[in-house]
C-alpha positions in Angstrom: 43.1 131.8 52.6 40.9 131.7 55.7 41.2 134.3 58.5 39.9 133.0 61.8 39.9 135.1 65.0 40.9 138.6 65.8 42.1 141.1 63.2 44.0 144.0 64.8 46.0 147.0 63.7 48.8 148.8 65.4 49.1 152.2 63.7 51.5 155.1 64.3 49.6 158.3 63.7 49.9 162.1 64.3 47.3 164.8 63.8 46.7 168.5 64.0 43.6 168.3 66.3 42.9 167.5 69.9 40.8 164.5 69.1 39.8 162.5 66.0 38.6 159.0 65.0 40.4 156.2 63.1 38.2 153.6 61.4 39.3 150.3 59.9 37.4 148.0 57.6 38.3 144.5 56.5 37.0 143.8 53.0 36.9 140.8 50.6 37.7 142.0 47.0 36.4 139.7 44.3 38.4 139.2 41.1 36.1 141.7 39.2 37.0 144.4 41.7 33.7 144.3 43.7 34.5 144.7 47.4 32.3 143.4 50.3 32.8 144.5 53.8 33.6 141.7 56.2 33.9 143.7 59.4 34.9 147.1 60.8 36.0 148.8 64.0 36.9 152.3 65.2 38.7 154.1 67.9 38.1 157.7 69.2 41.7 158.7 69.9 41.0 160.4 73.2 40.2 156.9 74.5 43.4 155.3 73.1 44.9 154.6 76.6 41.7 154.4 78.7 38.0 154.4 78.3 37.5 155.9 81.8 40.3 158.6 81.5 40.2 160.2 78.1 43.4 162.1 77.1 43.5 164.7 74.3 46.1 164.6 71.6 49.0 167.0 71.1 49.6 168.5 67.7 52.4 166.7 65.8 53.0 164.0 68.4 53.2 160.5 67.0 51.0 158.0 68.9 51.0 154.2 68.7 47.3 153.2 68.7 45.7 149.8 68.6 42.5 149.1 66.7 40.7 146.0 68.0 37.2 144.7 67.8 37.2 142.7 64.5 36.7 139.0 65.0 35.9 137.0 61.9 36.0 133.6 60.2 36.1 134.4 56.5 37.4 132.4 53.6 39.1 134.5 50.8 38.7 132.3 47.7 41.4 132.0 45.0 41.7 135.3 43.0 40.2 137.3 45.9 42.2 140.0 47.7 42.1 141.1 51.3 41.6 144.9 51.6 42.2 146.9 54.8 40.7 150.4 54.7 41.8 153.1 57.1 39.7 156.3 57.3 39.0 159.2 59.6 35.3 158.8 59.7 32.4 156.6 58.8 29.5 158.9 59.1 26.5 158.2 59.2 27.3 154.7 60.5 29.4 156.2 63.3 28.8 159.5 65.2 30.7 162.5 64.0 33.8 163.7 65.8 34.1 167.4 65.6 37.8 167.1 66.4 37.7 169.9 69.1 38.2 167.7 72.1 34.9 168.9 73.5 31.5 167.3 73.9 30.6 166.0 70.4 26.9 165.9 71.3 27.0 169.7 71.9 29.3 170.7 69.0 28.1 171.9 65.6 31.4 172.5 63.8 35.1 172.0 64.2 38.4 171.9 62.3 39.2 169.3 59.6 41.6 166.7 61.0 44.8 166.0 59.1 46.0 162.6 60.1 49.4 161.2 59.1 49.9 157.4 59.2 53.5 156.4 59.6 55.2 153.3 58.4 59.0 153.3 58.6 61.8 151.6 60.5 60.9 153.4 63.8 57.1 153.3 63.3 56.1 149.9 62.0 52.3 150.2 61.5 50.9 146.7 60.9 47.9 144.4 60.7 47.8 141.2 62.9 45.6 138.2 62.1 45.5 134.4 62.3 45.5 132.5 59.1 43.6 129.2 59.4 45.8 126.5 57.8 43.4 123.5 58.3 41.0 122.1 55.7 38.5 124.5 54.3 35.1 123.0 53.7 33.2 124.7 51.0 29.4 124.7 50.9 27.9 122.7 48.1 25.3 124.0 45.9 21.9 122.2 46.4 22.2 120.8 42.8 25.5 119.1 43.8 23.8 117.2 46.6 21.4 115.5 44.2 24.1 114.0 42.1 
């Protein structure tokens, strides 16, 4: 299967803190279980509605969030699996979120965020992508070209 274009997630989440992060990775899992990251994205939840007007979270409220920013063209060979990983941080690749709702560059500690991901009839968390259905052209090994 080939994925071409944007990969997005609509997630329904709640948390016990004023702000936290949600990270998403797209990975190609080989038949032997080895996983290779294809792409990743994240969202600091205070910016879920607007980058210019951050809004803090309310404890226990369920929010619909969109994770965007993954654009790919990746072929998943037969026997491979597509893995989506959802996490609350990706430190040290992404700055820490101290979960206080304050200025993270000034903070040195904060509460542990407990995030609940919902997937039921009323809260249908989902991944959206385009599957390429045209011909897939595989690269040939240099030795194949000599024959």
